N, C-alpha and C positions, 0 to 999 in steps of 0.2 A: 270933558271937566276933570281938571287932576285931581289923584286920591290924595284925599285927606293924608293917608296913613302911610306915604310914595317915601319909600326912602330917599336919599339927596343922592344926586349924581355923581359917579367918579369924574375924578378930574381926568384928563389924557395921559397923564404919568400913571396914575394908580390901577387905570385900562389895561396900557402895557405891562406893569407888574405883575397884576392879577393872571393876565393871558400867559405870562412868562414861567409863573407859578405854576399854575396847571398844566404848561405842554412839558415841566421838568418831573411834573407829577405822575404823566400819564408815561412817561421813560422809566421810571422808576418801575411803575406798575408793567411795565413790558420786561423789564430786566427780572424782577421779580417772578413774573411766570416763565420766563426761559430758564432759570435761572433751577426751577423746581422741574420741568422738563428734561432736562437734558442730567441731570444726577442721576448717578447710577442707583441712590440709593431712596430714590421715591418710590412709592406704595408699599404696598404692606411689605413688611421687613420681618415679621414672623413674632408674635408675644401674646399675652394673655389677654390685650386689647382687642383682641378678634371675638372676643364674646359679645362684645357691640355690637357684630352685626347678629349675632345668635340672638341677642334681645329686639333688634331690628325685626326679623322674622318672628319673632315671637307674636308681637303687636301684629304684623301680616297675617299672622295665621288664625290669632286668638283673641284680637281684639282687645280690648282693656280685661289686666288680670295684673296681678302679684307679682311683682319682681322675685326670682327666685337668689339672683346673687348680687354685689353691690356693683356689679357693672349695669345692672338692668334698673338699678335704682336712681340712674341719670340719664332721667326721662327727655330731658330736651336737647340732648345728644340724640339719646337711642332714635327719637317718634323724627329728630332731623333727618338720618339714615333713612330710616323705616320710606319716610315720604319722600324722599330722592332717588331711594331705590337700592339694592344689594349690589348692583353690576360693577366693576373693577372701575371703569370708567365713572358711573354715579357717587362712587364712594370718594374715587379722588378729585372728583371736577367739585364736589361738596368743599372737602377740605382747602383748595385751592381758593373759590368761590370765599369761606371763610377769612383766609390769609388778604384776600383782597381786600374783604372788610376791613379785617383788624387794621389795616394800614391805613386807609380811607377813614375813617371813624378817629384813630390815633392823630392824623392831617386836620383836619375839619374842625374836631372838638380840643386839640391842644391849641390850635393858631390865636382862638381870644387871649387864653392865658399867656403865653409863650413866645407870641409873634409869629407873622407869618415865614419868616425866612428861617427860622429856628425850626416854626414846622413842618415844612415839605423836608428840611433836613432831618428829622426824628421821621419822619416817611422813609425816605433815602435808606437810614440807619436799620428801621426796621426791614426793610426790602433786602439790603446786602446781610443782616446780620442771619448768621448760620442757627440759630432757635427758632429763628421767624421761619425759614427755610424747610426747618426740618418739621416743624408742629402741622405745617400749612402743606408740607408735601406728602406726610404717612399718617396713619391710623392713630390719631391721638385728640383727649378729646382736652386735651388745653388749650387749642386754637379757639374754641368756642367758650370757655371759662374767660381766658384773656380778653377775647370781645365783648363780653358781658361786662366785666370786673374792669378794664381797662379805662371804658365809658363812662361807668359810673364815678371812677376816680377821676376823668376832668370835667363832669360835669357838675361835681362835688365841690373841684378848684373855681368853676366858671361861677358859681353863687358865693362862694368866698371872694373872690372880685367883685361880685355888685350885682349877680346878675340873679331874677327872677326865681320865686319859689316853683316854677311847672319844673325847671331843671333838676332841683331837689329830688320834688316827688317822681321824676323821671328814673334818676339815679338810685333812687330806693327799691322800685320797681326795677332795675336790672340787676342791682347786689342783692336783689332775694333770688333771681332766675339764676345768678350764678353762683350760689349757695347750693340751691336745689341741684344744677348740673354737676358742682362737686363739691365736698364738705370744706375743700381748701379754703376757696373764698371767704369763709369765714375771717380769714386775716385778713381780709380789706377790709371788710366790714370795721374791725377794730380800729384800722389804721386810720382809716375814714373818720368814724367815729373820734380818736384823739384829737386829728387835725381839728375838727370843727369846735371842740371842745377848748381847743389851745386858742384857737380865736376867737375865743369870748362869746359864741356860737351855739348856746344850750339848748335853745326850742329847736334849732337845724340838727342837733344830734339826736333829739327826739323822735321828732317829726321823720330822718331817715332811719330809724330804726325800726319805727311802726310801720312804715313804709315798707320797708324790705323784709320785714316777718309776715308781710300777706302771701306773698308765693309759699312761705316755710307752713302755715297757717292750713292753704289750700291744699298743701302736699300732706299733711298731718291728717287732713278730713279726711284726704282718699283714702288711706290705711287703714284710718278707724271704721271708715265706711267697709273697706273689703273686709278687714281681719280683726275690727274690735281693738285693735291696739295701736292709739296716732301715733306711738314711736316706734311702729315697726323698720322704718327706712332706718332709724339708727341704728337696731339693733342687726339688720343685714348688713349694712356699713362695717360694724365693728368684727364681724367674721371674716374680713378680707385677709388679713393676717392667719386664717386657717386653710388658705388654698395653698397647695403645694409649691415648689419651686420658688418661695421665698429666698431670697437672700438671707439666711439664717441658718444654723446649726440645724440639719435636721428639716431643712425645708419647710416648716410651720411655727409656730407659736406657741407654748404652753402656756405662756404667763399670762393670762385672763385679760382681761378688757385692755384694746392699747391705750386708751386715753389716760395721757399722763402717768405712763407705765415707762418711767425712766430704767426699766431692766431690759424691757424692750428695747428702749433707740441704745441701749452700751451691746446687744447683741447683733445689730445689723452688722453684716461681714464689712469692713473695709473697702468703699468702693473705689477709694483711689488706688486702690491693689498694690498698696504697700509702698507708694512712690511718696506720698507726704501722710505721714500719721503722728496726730498728736493726742487727740483725746476724741473720743465717740460726739462729743457735744460739740466738735471745732469741725473735726472731720467730713462734714456735710458742707460747710461753708469752702473748704480746700474743694473739694468735689465740684462746686458749682462754681468757683472760680476758675480752676485749673480743665476744666473740662473743657474738649474742642466747642462745642455749640456756644461757651458764654465767656472762653478766653479773650478772644477779640473783643467784647463789650468791656466785662469788669476790668478789668486791669487798664484801661484809661478811663474808666469811671469813676474807680476808686480814686485814682490821681486826681481828677476834674474834682468829684467831693471834697479834697482836701483843701482843696483853694477857692472856697465859695465866692469872693471878691471878683475872680475874674470868671468864674462859671456863670455865674447866677446875678450878675452884674445888670440891674435895672429890670430883673424879673419881679413876681410876686410877690410881698415879705413873706416868710414863712415857708416857700416853697421847698429846698434844701430841707429845713428842719423836716418836715411832713415826708419827704421824701424816705429822708432816714429813717423814723418812724417806721414807714409803709416796710419798707425793707426789715427792719427789724420783724414788726411783727409776723410777716412770712416767717422769718425764720424760727421765733420762738414757737409758734402755732404748729408750722410743720415736726419741727422736731422737739417737742416737750411736750406738746400737746395732743396731737395726734400720732405721734410717733411712727411718720412714716419711714418707709425706707430713703433714704438721702440719696433721692435721685436729682438731677437737675431741673427734671423737669416739672416737681411740684414746687421750686421755686421762679417760675415762672414769671409772675407778677412783681418780683422783686427784679428779674433780668430786665424786665419790658423797661420800668423805670430806669436802668443803667443804661438801657439805650439811649433812653430822651434827656438824660444825661451825656452822654457822648457827644448827643446832637447838639446840646446846649455849648457844648464848648467848642464844636467843628466850627459852629457859627461865630461865637467869639473870634474864635482863631481867622476865620476867612475874613474878619471887617479888618484886622491887623495885620494880617501874611495870609494870601488869600493862596500861594503857592503851597504851603504846607497844608493847607486845610485840603487844598483839591487833591495832591497827594494822599493825604489820608482815606479821602473818600473811594478814588482809586484801588488802595489798598486794599480796602475793607471787602468792596466787589469784589475785587482776584480771590482773598483769603476765605470770605465767606463760602461759597458754596466749596472750595475745597474743603472747610473746616467741615459742614456737615456732612463728607462722604465718609469723615475719617470718624465718625462715631461708630462704636462696636456696635454690629448688627445685634439689636434684641434677641435672647432666647429665643428660640422656636418651639412654644411652648403648646400651640394648637397646629402642628403641620396640615391636616385637614384641609388649612384654608390657602385658597389658591392666593397667588401674590397677586400686588395691584398692578398688572401692565410687566410684573414680573412672572413666567413661569405658567401663565393662562392664558384664556381668551379675555381679551380686554371689556368684553361685550357681556362676558358671562356671569351666571348668577352666582356670587360668593358664599354658598351656604354652608354655615358649621352647624349641620343638624348632627343628632346622637347626642348624647348625655354627658355632656360638655358641661363640668362645675353644674349638674341641674339646671343647666337651663333647654334641657331636650325636651320634644312636642310628643316626640313619638314613645319614649322609655314609657314601659308598663310595670305598675307598683308589684306585681308577683311576677316572680322569673322560675318559672319549672326547672326543676332539676335535671341536667342532661346529661349522656353517658359520654366516656372516652371517647364514643366513636366522632361526637358533633366537634371535639374539641380538634377543629382542620386548619390548618393554612387559611387564611384570610381571601377573600376573592371579589369580585365584582358585586356590589349592595343588589340584589335582586327583590326590591320590594315597591308594591306601588302606591306609599305613602308618599301623601305630596311632599313631604318634609325631607324626602330622600333623593327626591326628582334631584336631577343633575349635581349631584353631588359626586365631590373631586377624588374621596378617599374610599378606604376599602376595609369590612369587614366583615365576620361572618354571617351571611344570610339569618342563620338559626337566631343568635345571638340581637341581630335585631327588633326582633319584636318581645325580648325579653329585656330588654332596657340595659345590654352586655356590650362592651367594646372593648378592642382590643386596640391598643397604641404604638407604635414603632418607637422605641427613646430615641430621640432628638441628639443624637450622636454620628461621629462620621462614619459612614456605611454603614450603619445597623444592621443586623440580620435579625431574621426573623427569633431565635433564643432570647434575643434581648428584649422581647415585648415584657412590660411590667403591668401588671394588675391592682386593683383597690377597690374594696368590694363597702359599699356603705353600709351601715348596720352591721358591723364589723370591727374587730381590732386587727387585722392582720394590715402587714405591712406592703408595700410593694414588693414585688418578688420577682424574678426573672423565672421564662419556662414560658409553656404554653399556658397554662394558669386555669385554673378551675372555671366553670362554669358558674355566676353566683346562684344560688337554690333560694329557697323558702321568700321571705319576703324584703331580702337582700336585694340589691341593685348595683351593679358594677358601673365605674366610669374606668376612663382612661387616666393615668398617672402623669401629673403634671411636671414631673422632673426626672 
């Protein structure tokens, strides 16, 4: 007996078209995987994001606990790393899997909105774009944040196009998880809310906000139960500018809370390296557009946005308007509200939508002139991996972490042990004073502590038990006299030389610049 709710059978032409679509998608994914694996810049490149590994190790060793820095507050990402393991292959495989999921999600959820051909083109542009290959091939939280926020965007677009209420509820949950993952996704919430309001869907906007608030309320309840302060996560997050090594004069911010702090926004160093510089409020945009990972996506997308009758012909009404609003929300929140360093990765959602605009333009061009469209795709495929490798490697802030697939054993555990920005599980609160005889050149760690087993970095064995650590400055051919120290609980600055062993109740940490 036939099912009452069965879908109508596909025609032979539709079956062939769907098969071709799936074959094209499989080829796109194979290209994406190959581009990452053959890149000379895949794996860990050296940055303070290594503290995500330390956070994952803390959850594996301690179980439920309160985050000790803003890296550990990003629980969805940290718990994923903990669940898949902190080996080199495990962490890299996790990010590649998330990148493939991002491409598949974008194809599947955008298909009802922009059409099958444009959806396949969107998946192809994402796979070939340098920014996607970068976030999926390195230790970067953006790939998970973009997966959640991008899914929420397309589900809301489906709702605007007439889909059921379930899409809106799922979008709200994903949006809330994206904000818990990283606070930059608050810009996506603002953009989606404005899109619903401009589409005269006030009830939908209220429902989206209510559902998105559920993960945030759950997180606040967790911190309230653990610390008595439901806003503890916000207070920890706002301390990110106190971590040394920032692109700021002096390496840290002494300007108070970063929220709406225009003085802090003006203090960020010109990240365009002086090539393009107008004003700090505009330099971030110039950085995003001219950076190697965004150049091949943003420049054609900006041109296509200027010709809506060509690019958005036959598309959902209001799509171009809402894309521009979302891009503006991302820029305003990052630059003027959170006042983050103007790094392109913080604008990933805007770059993601620019890739969608480029896909729409290539689809329209293929309908009129297939030859130039094919050349454009091939050019993007050839230039994407090259542009990803052109990116300057981040500063090696935490050199004790071995590279993922570079400079280490692929199956080895990536321990980030020791007092790295208060993530250490082995540091003791009291550091007994030590005689100058103990200030010796570091040797192999000699500790039975489980946290230290398999560690790939070296420090004095005596200091391992009192929470003190030495770190060699990340400069070309650093010598031991270049080691720098900093003690918590003191106002001393990092200074060269063997340095003191911290005494009293002070603990010391490695300097991060």
